[in-house]
C-alpha positions as CSV (number, residue, x, y, z in Angstrom):
1,M,175.9,54.1,-282.2
2,N,174.5,53.9,-278.8
3,K,176.2,55.2,-275.8
4,S,177.1,51.7,-274.5
5,K,178.7,50.9,-277.7
6,V,180.7,54.2,-277.6
7,A,181.9,53.4,-274.1
8,F,182.7,49.9,-275.1
9,C,184.9,50.6,-278.4
10,N,186.5,54.0,-277.8
11,L,188.0,54.3,-274.5
12,Q,191.3,55.8,-275.7
13,N,192.6,57.6,-272.7
14,S,196.2,56.7,-272.2
15,C,197.4,54.8,-269.2
16,S,200.3,56.6,-267.3
17,E,203.4,54.5,-266.5
18,S,203.9,53.2,-263.2
19,V,200.6,54.0,-261.8
20,R,199.1,52.2,-258.7
21,I,195.3,52.7,-258.6
22,S,193.3,51.9,-255.7
23,I,190.4,49.6,-256.4
24,F,188.4,51.9,-254.0
25,V,188.7,54.7,-256.5
26,V,187.5,52.3,-259.3
27,L,184.5,51.3,-257.6
28,A,183.5,54.8,-256.5
29,A,184.1,56.3,-259.9
30,L,182.5,53.7,-262.0
31,L,179.9,51.8,-260.2
32,S,176.9,52.5,-258.1
33,I,177.0,49.7,-255.6
34,H,175.0,49.2,-252.3
35,A,177.1,49.6,-249.1
36,T,178.6,46.5,-247.9
37,P,180.8,45.8,-244.9
38,A,184.5,46.8,-245.6
39,Q,186.8,44.1,-247.0
40,A,190.1,43.8,-248.2
41,Q,190.4,45.2,-251.9
42,G,192.8,44.4,-254.6
43,R,194.9,47.0,-256.5
44,I,195.9,47.7,-259.9
45,D,199.3,48.3,-261.3
46,C,199.6,49.8,-264.7
47,A,203.2,50.4,-266.4
48,S,205.0,49.7,-269.6
49,L,207.5,47.0,-270.9
50,N,210.0,48.1,-273.6
51,S,209.8,45.7,-276.2
52,K,212.8,44.7,-278.3
53,I,210.6,42.5,-280.7
54,L,208.0,45.3,-281.3
55,H,210.6,48.1,-281.0
56,R,208.2,50.2,-278.9
57,S,206.8,50.3,-275.5
58,V,203.8,48.2,-274.5
59,R,201.4,49.2,-271.8
60,Y,199.8,46.7,-269.6
61,C,197.7,46.4,-266.2
62,V,198.0,43.9,-263.5
63,M,195.2,43.4,-261.3
64,L,196.3,42.0,-258.0
65,P,194.1,40.3,-255.5
66,P,193.6,41.6,-251.8
67,S,195.9,39.1,-250.3
68,Y,199.0,39.8,-252.6
69,E,200.4,42.4,-250.2
70,S,199.8,40.4,-246.9
71,S,200.7,37.0,-248.3
72,K,204.2,37.5,-249.4
73,G,205.1,33.8,-249.9
74,T,202.1,32.9,-251.9
75,K,202.1,32.5,-255.7
76,Y,198.9,33.0,-257.6
77,P,197.1,31.4,-260.9
78,V,197.0,34.0,-263.7
79,L,194.4,35.1,-266.2
80,Y,195.7,37.0,-269.3
81,F,192.8,39.4,-270.7
82,L,192.9,40.5,-274.3
83,H,190.9,43.6,-275.1
84,G,188.7,44.4,-277.9
85,L,189.4,46.4,-281.3
86,G,189.6,50.1,-280.3
87,E,190.2,49.5,-276.6
88,N,193.4,49.1,-274.6
89,E,194.8,47.5,-271.3
90,Q,192.4,49.5,-269.2
91,T,189.0,48.0,-270.5
92,L,188.5,46.0,-267.4
93,L,189.1,49.2,-265.1
94,R,187.0,51.7,-267.2
95,S,184.0,49.5,-268.0
96,G,183.6,48.6,-264.4
97,G,184.5,44.9,-265.0
98,W,187.2,44.9,-262.5
99,G,184.6,45.9,-259.6
100,L,182.4,43.2,-260.7
101,I,185.3,40.8,-260.3
102,E,186.0,42.2,-256.8
103,D,182.4,41.5,-256.1
104,L,182.6,37.9,-257.0
105,R,185.7,37.5,-254.9
106,Q,183.9,38.9,-251.7
107,Q,181.0,36.7,-252.4
108,D,183.5,33.7,-252.4
109,K,182.6,32.7,-256.2
110,V,186.0,33.2,-257.2
111,G,189.4,33.0,-255.2
112,D,192.5,35.0,-255.7
113,F,194.4,35.2,-258.8
114,L,196.1,37.8,-260.9
115,M,194.6,39.3,-264.1
116,V,197.1,40.7,-266.5
117,A,195.8,42.9,-269.4
118,P,198.4,43.8,-272.3
119,E,197.8,46.6,-274.9
120,G,197.3,45.0,-278.2
121,R,196.4,47.8,-280.4
122,G,194.6,46.3,-283.7
123,S,196.9,43.4,-283.9
124,F,194.3,40.6,-283.4
125,F,197.2,39.3,-281.1
126,I,198.8,37.5,-284.0
127,D,202.1,37.8,-286.1
128,A,201.0,40.2,-288.8
129,A,201.4,39.2,-292.3
130,G,204.3,40.4,-294.2
131,T,206.9,42.8,-292.2
132,G,204.1,43.8,-289.6
133,D,204.3,43.6,-285.7
134,R,205.2,40.0,-284.3
135,Y,202.5,40.5,-281.5
136,E,202.4,36.6,-280.8
137,K,206.2,36.4,-280.6
138,F,206.2,39.6,-278.3
139,F,203.5,38.0,-275.9
140,L,205.0,34.5,-275.7
141,S,208.6,35.4,-275.7
142,E,208.8,38.7,-273.8
143,F,205.6,39.8,-272.2
144,L,204.5,36.5,-270.5
145,P,207.9,35.6,-269.2
146,Y,208.4,39.1,-267.9
147,V,205.1,39.3,-266.1
148,E,205.5,35.8,-264.5
149,T,209.1,36.7,-263.1
150,H,208.1,40.0,-261.9
151,F,205.1,39.0,-260.0
152,R,204.2,36.0,-257.8
153,I,202.7,33.8,-260.2
154,I,202.5,29.9,-260.4
155,R,204.4,29.2,-263.6
156,D,202.5,26.0,-264.8
157,R,200.1,25.3,-267.4
158,R,197.2,24.3,-265.1
159,H,197.4,27.7,-263.3
160,R,197.5,29.9,-266.4
161,G,194.5,30.9,-268.6
162,V,193.6,33.4,-271.3
163,T,190.4,35.3,-271.9
164,G,189.4,37.9,-274.6
165,L,186.5,40.3,-275.8
166,S,185.7,40.6,-279.5
167,M,189.0,41.1,-281.1
168,G,190.5,39.8,-277.9
169,G,188.3,36.8,-277.9
170,F,189.7,35.9,-281.3
171,G,193.3,36.3,-279.8
172,A,192.4,34.3,-276.8
173,L,191.1,31.3,-278.8
174,R,193.9,31.4,-281.2
175,F,196.7,31.6,-278.5
176,A,195.0,28.7,-276.6
177,F,194.4,26.4,-279.8
178,A,197.8,27.3,-281.1
179,H,199.7,26.7,-277.8
180,P,197.6,24.1,-275.6
181,E,201.1,23.4,-273.9
182,V,201.0,26.9,-272.4
183,F,197.4,27.6,-271.5
184,A,195.0,25.1,-269.6
185,S,191.7,27.2,-270.1
186,V,190.3,29.6,-272.4
187,S,187.3,31.7,-272.7
188,A,186.0,34.4,-275.2
189,Q,182.9,36.9,-275.1
190,S,181.6,37.8,-278.6
191,P,184.9,36.5,-280.3
192,A,185.5,38.1,-283.5
193,L,185.2,34.8,-285.6
194,I,184.5,35.6,-289.3
195,T,183.1,32.9,-291.3
196,E,183.7,34.3,-294.7
197,T,186.4,33.0,-296.9
198,P,189.6,35.2,-297.3
199,Q,188.4,35.6,-300.9
200,Q,185.1,36.8,-299.7
201,V,186.7,39.3,-297.1
202,N,188.9,40.5,-300.0
203,A,185.8,41.4,-301.8
204,D,184.3,43.1,-298.9
205,L,187.5,45.1,-298.1
206,R,187.6,46.9,-301.3
207,D,185.1,49.4,-300.0
208,A,185.5,49.0,-296.4
209,G,187.7,52.1,-295.6
210,P,188.9,51.8,-292.0
211,L,187.9,48.3,-291.7
212,A,190.3,47.3,-294.6
213,R,193.2,49.2,-292.8
214,V,192.6,47.2,-289.5
215,L,192.3,43.9,-291.0
216,G,195.0,44.7,-293.5
217,N,197.6,45.5,-290.6
218,A,197.2,41.9,-289.2
219,F,196.1,39.9,-292.2
220,G,197.3,41.8,-295.3
221,N,195.3,43.7,-297.7
222,P,194.5,42.0,-299.8
223,V,194.3,39.2,-297.2
224,D,197.1,36.7,-297.3
225,V,195.1,33.6,-297.7
226,A,197.7,31.2,-296.3
227,H,198.3,33.7,-293.3
228,W,194.5,33.9,-292.7
229,N,194.1,30.1,-292.5
230,A,197.1,29.6,-290.4
231,N,195.6,31.9,-287.8
232,N,191.9,30.8,-288.0
233,P,190.9,29.3,-284.6
234,L,188.8,26.9,-286.3
235,N,191.6,25.4,-288.3
236,L,194.1,25.6,-285.1
237,A,191.5,23.5,-283.2
238,Q,191.5,20.8,-285.8
239,R,195.1,20.6,-286.0
240,N,195.6,20.4,-282.3
241,R,192.7,18.5,-281.5
242,I,194.4,15.8,-279.3
243,A,196.2,18.4,-277.1
244,L,193.0,20.3,-276.6
245,K,191.2,17.5,-275.0
246,T,192.8,18.5,-271.7
247,E,192.0,22.4,-272.2
248,A,188.8,23.8,-270.3
249,I,187.0,26.0,-273.3
250,Y,184.1,28.4,-272.8
251,F,182.7,31.3,-275.3
252,N,179.4,32.9,-275.5
253,C,178.2,35.6,-278.1
254,G,175.1,37.7,-278.3
255,E,172.3,36.5,-280.6
256,Q,172.0,40.0,-282.0
257,D,175.4,40.7,-282.4
258,E,175.5,43.3,-285.2
259,F,178.9,42.1,-286.6
260,G,177.6,38.4,-287.3
261,F,179.8,37.0,-284.6
262,A,177.1,34.6,-283.5
263,E,177.4,32.8,-286.7
264,G,181.2,32.3,-286.1
265,A,180.8,31.2,-282.7
266,S,178.0,28.8,-283.5
267,K,180.3,27.3,-286.2
268,L,183.0,26.8,-283.8
269,H,180.6,25.2,-281.3
270,K,179.4,22.7,-284.1
271,Q,183.1,22.0,-285.0
272,L,184.4,21.2,-281.5
273,T,181.1,19.1,-281.0
274,A,181.8,17.1,-284.1
275,M,185.5,16.6,-282.8
276,G,184.4,15.5,-279.4
277,L,186.0,18.2,-277.5
278,L,184.5,19.2,-274.4
279,H,183.4,22.7,-274.2
280,E,180.8,25.3,-272.8
281,F,178.9,27.5,-275.3
282,H,176.1,29.9,-275.0
283,L,174.1,32.2,-277.2
284,Y,172.6,34.8,-275.1
285,P,170.1,37.6,-276.0
286,G,172.3,40.9,-276.5
287,S,174.3,42.6,-279.0
288,H,178.0,43.5,-279.4
289,D,178.3,46.2,-276.4
290,A,179.6,46.8,-272.9
291,E,176.3,45.9,-271.3
292,Y,176.4,42.3,-272.8
293,F,180.1,42.1,-271.9
294,L,179.6,42.9,-268.2
295,S,176.3,40.7,-267.7
296,H,178.1,37.7,-268.6
297,L,181.6,38.5,-267.1
298,H,180.9,36.5,-264.0
299,E,180.4,33.3,-265.9
300,T,183.8,33.7,-267.6
301,M,185.6,34.5,-263.9
302,E,183.8,31.5,-262.4
303,F,184.7,29.3,-265.1
304,H,188.4,30.0,-265.1
305,W,188.6,29.8,-261.2
306,K,186.9,26.3,-261.7
307,A,189.7,25.5,-264.2
308,F,192.4,26.6,-261.9
309,T,191.2,24.5,-259.0
310,T,190.2,21.4,-261.0
311,K,192.6,18.9,-262.4
312,R,191.9,17.6,-266.2
């Protein structure tokens, strides 16, 4: 595994509770950036929420824009970020993604909004099969209401988006397609869209070792066919095709994605096109690693900012 992939998939350092991290420290530690005139910078708050639904503490980070402290009466759009498998709520911080977002803001390519990144473990951000974690229920019933009452967020659909990477890309598409009344915009980079049938996945899992455990925790092992189909973003898009006509949709994937997710992304693109649903989709040169993610992060952020500021 190359270095970029290790950095992308195995950032397991835990987040200390109630930590406020200066974005200046983030930039200095993670990025080599040419000197620019001093400008107001945002901050990152990381803390934990004790979940009654999950029966455990869930870590999260909130990335606040520079004006948050000075404009006490202002409320902001919010973008929820869902991390990839093996990652955690600090993905944007540790990868340097937050610094790139700060650059976009200082270049006036995006305005001020909050980004919120919860810890999702290997949940695929769904309610697990059987008696497993009810992550979707936690996110919608506990986490989202908590965040949007404790931070100054515009609490309406138009100003709420969700984005994700790999496993989190699957989760973002699934959330948005299952709940179009909650999110007005969705994006996904290298979403973990598996084109195999549940029966084919079960055959693959017999010798998959750790992969079987990961998928099994979310979908059952053997895979619960009904549960798999009910959580498939392609099926959800078909079910909610009318409501999704007012949702802004963007996703991309690397042509050399070693997990085969380019095939799943292309299949979703073809389906949305056949359904007459407007969306933006790109296949770019690249694989499933941090370099690919960071090189296209600006498109994701600019897409959501446009969605926040455009009526549909």
